[in-house]
Structures are given as C-alpha cells and as structure tokens.
C-alpha distance (Angstrom), angle and dihedral (degrees) to the residues before:
residue distance angle dihedral
M1 . . .
S2 3.79 . .
S3 3.81 89.6 .
G4 3.83 87.3 55.2
R5 3.80 90.7 55.9
H6 3.78 90.7 46.3
G7 3.79 88.5 51.4
Q8 3.80 91.4 51.1
G9 3.79 91.4 48.7
H10 3.79 90.7 49.4
G11 3.81 89.5 48.4
K12 3.78 90.5 53.3
R13 3.78 93.0 51.1
S14 3.75 90.9 48.8
H15 3.81 91.6 46.7
H16 3.82 90.7 49.6
S17 3.78 92.9 50.7
S18 3.81 93.0 47.3
S19 3.82 90.8 48.8
S20 3.77 89.1 51.4
R21 3.79 89.7 51.9
G22 3.80 89.2 47.3
S23 3.79 91.5 50.4
R24 3.81 90.2 49.6
R25 3.81 89.5 52.1
G26 3.81 89.3 49.4
T27 3.80 90.2 50.5
Q28 3.81 91.3 49.7
Q29 3.79 90.4 49.4
S30 3.81 94.4 48.4
T31 3.81 90.2 44.0
S32 3.79 91.2 53.2
Q33 3.82 91.0 46.2
L34 3.81 91.4 51.5
I35 3.80 91.4 46.8
E36 3.81 90.0 49.6
S37 3.82 90.3 51.6
L38 3.83 89.0 51.6
N39 3.81 93.0 47.7
T40 3.81 93.2 49.2
H41 3.84 93.1 42.1
R42 3.80 91.5 -125.9
I43 3.79 84.3 137.8
N44 3.79 110.2 53.8
T45 3.80 109.9 144.7
L46 3.78 127.5 100.4
T47 3.81 93.7 -119.5
E48 3.81 94.5 50.0
L49 3.80 94.7 42.9
R50 3.80 89.5 51.1
R51 3.81 89.8 49.7
I52 3.80 90.3 55.3
E53 3.80 91.3 43.4
R54 3.82 88.3 56.1
V55 3.81 90.8 49.4
A56 3.81 89.1 51.2
A57 3.80 90.6 49.6
E58 3.80 90.9 52.9
C59 3.81 94.2 52.2
T60 3.76 110.2 119.5
E61 3.79 95.5 -166.6
E62 3.81 113.4 83.0
E63 3.80 88.4 -148.8
D64 3.83 90.2 60.0
Q65 3.81 92.7 46.5
Q66 3.80 90.6 52.3
A67 3.81 91.6 46.2
F68 3.82 89.6 57.2
Q69 3.82 97.8 48.2
G70 3.81 101.5 77.3
P71 3.82 97.2 39.6
M72 3.82 91.8 44.1
T73 3.81 91.9 51.2
S74 3.82 91.2 47.7
A75 3.80 92.5 46.6
W76 3.82 92.3 53.9
T77 3.81 90.4 48.0
Y78 3.80 90.6 49.9
Y79 3.81 90.3 47.9
V80 3.81 89.8 58.7
T81 3.81 99.5 37.9
S82 3.82 96.2 43.8
H83 3.83 89.0 62.1
Q84 3.81 91.5 -115.0
M85 3.80 89.5 121.5
L86 3.81 90.7 53.2
N87 3.82 89.8 47.5
E88 3.79 91.7 52.3
L89 3.80 92.3 46.5
R90 3.79 89.4 50.5
N91 3.80 91.6 48.9
L92 3.80 86.5 58.0
T93 3.82 92.8 46.9
R94 3.79 103.3 48.5
N95 3.81 95.4 149.2
Y96 3.80 94.6 49.3
P97 3.82 110.5 17.1
F98 3.79 113.8 -134.1
S99 3.81 114.7 -99.1
R100 3.80 115.1 -99.8
D101 3.83 87.5 -160.8
A102 3.81 91.5 57.1
L103 3.80 91.5 50.1
D104 3.82 92.8 46.0
D105 3.81 90.1 49.6
A106 3.82 91.0 49.4
K107 3.82 90.1 51.3
W108 3.80 89.9 49.8
R109 3.81 91.6 48.4
V110 3.82 91.6 50.1
S111 3.81 91.8 50.1
N112 3.82 89.3 52.4
D113 3.80 96.0 43.0
P114 3.82 115.2 102.0
E115 3.82 87.3 -153.6
S116 3.80 92.0 61.0
N117 3.79 90.2 94.1
R118 3.81 89.3 70.7
S119 3.82 89.2 88.1
W120 3.80 138.3 34.0
N121 3.80 87.3 -150.5
Y122 3.81 110.0 94.2
A123 3.81 93.1 -179.0
W124 3.80 92.8 55.1
L125 3.81 91.0 46.0
V126 3.82 90.7 53.3
L127 3.80 93.3 47.0
I128 3.81 92.1 47.7
K129 3.82 90.0 47.7
L130 3.82 89.9 54.3
K131 3.80 89.1 51.5
D132 3.81 101.6 39.0
D133 3.81 95.0 45.2
Q134 3.82 90.7 46.0
M135 3.77 88.8 -127.3
I136 3.79 96.3 154.8
D137 3.80 94.8 66.3
S138 3.81 91.7 46.3
Y139 3.79 94.2 48.9
A140 3.80 93.0 43.3
T141 3.81 88.3 56.8
L142 3.82 92.3 47.1
E143 3.81 94.0 46.8
S144 3.81 94.9 45.8
A145 3.82 92.1 56.6
K146 3.83 95.1 52.8
P147 3.80 113.3 112.2
E148 3.84 90.4 -136.3
M149 3.80 87.6 66.1
W150 3.81 87.6 59.3
G151 3.78 103.2 43.6
G152 3.79 92.5 -90.6
R153 3.79 99.1 -49.9
I154 3.78 127.3 112.1
P155 3.81 107.8 -109.5
E156 3.77 126.4 -129.2
A157 3.81 112.6 -103.8
E158 3.80 92.1 -111.8
E159 3.82 92.4 50.5
A160 3.79 91.5 48.9
Q161 3.81 90.9 49.2
Q162 3.81 92.1 50.9
L163 3.80 90.8 50.8
A164 3.83 91.3 45.3
D165 3.81 89.2 54.2
C166 3.81 91.0 51.8
L167 3.80 93.1 46.8
A168 3.80 92.4 47.2
W169 3.80 93.9 48.0
E170 3.81 94.3 51.5
W171 3.81 94.1 41.7
H172 3.82 92.7 49.0
E173 3.81 89.6 50.8
A174 3.82 91.0 52.1
L175 3.79 92.5 46.9
E176 3.81 92.5 50.2
Q177 3.79 91.1 46.8
M178 3.80 91.0 54.3
L179 3.81 93.6 45.1
R180 3.82 90.0 52.9
H181 3.81 87.3 74.0
W182 3.82 87.9 78.1
E183 3.79 117.5 65.6
N184 3.82 87.6 -176.5
P185 3.79 128.9 21.5
P186 3.84 111.0 -94.0
T187 3.77 94.2 -125.2
T188 3.78 128.8 157.3
T189 3.80 90.8 -100.8
G190 3.79 90.1 83.8
F191 3.79 145.0 -10.2
C-alpha cells in the first residue's frame, strides 16, 4: 500500500514536470506567433503593440525577451513611418485633424536627438518629443493662421487665436490619451 502512495507521488512529480515542459512549449509557440505578427505588421495599432510589449515585458526567459527586442523595435518604427500613428492621432482629433507637419517635425527632431537611444520605442519617443518640446502649441498657432483654414482669406489675429486654442486643446487631449498607454516610460533601463 505504501508503494502505491509512493507511485502516486512519483506520478504527480512527473506529471508536474511534463506540464511545465508543455507550458514552456506553449510559451515558445505563442512567442513565435507574436513575433511573426510583429515582423509581418499584421499588428499595427498602438493598443495591440502595447499589448505585445507587455507580454514581452512579462517574459521570464531571457531568450524570449531578446527574441522580442528586434521585432518590437521594428514594429514601433513601422507604426510611425507607415502613417498609422498619424491616422490614430487624427481619429482622436476629428474636429481639428492633427497636424502632419507637427508629427513630421517631431520625427525629425527624434532622429536628430542624441537622447533618442534611451528607448527602443520610436512611437513613444515621438509622442514625448511633441510634449516636451511644446510642439502642439506652436503648430496650433501656425496652422490657425494659414489662409486655407479660412477659405483663402487671412484671418484676424483674434480669430486665429481662437482657432489655435481649439486646435491645441484637441491635440493635447489626443497626445495625452496616447501617452496613457504607458504606465512607465519604455526606456532602455528595462523592457
């Protein structure tokens, strides 16, 4: 009878270790599927990229963390350069579409910023650049004074200021909404 119990105990240990191997295989498979979706750009929205970034951050295996780094970096770059970031910003600013010029300038500033290597996340770097350099207020003022915003006429200073205030308010809201996706800055100090 005691040998039967010993056998059951041994069976449990063996079952536990095989389930742990099975779970590791499942993790490898899901990791490779996520990496494939990053490499093929099947996932190209801020919400989905952040979801995968969180999965990568929770990986306990160093091998898995390293496997994510290159594809994750490339996916964020593609998100910005494929105009998906602009599309998402404009979906959040339906009344006053976000300025393509402001976003292009932010991308240029990031590419010329020696501090840009502090993160693998190009999208976050661009959003933070827009915020830290106070680019929204500047571009709202520039955009609001353009004659094409006024049917071809040059606006009065007061009109332009009122429009600039509206642009800036909506653009700041969109920027803050996008930055809320990160609880902590995605800097090179950790994944």
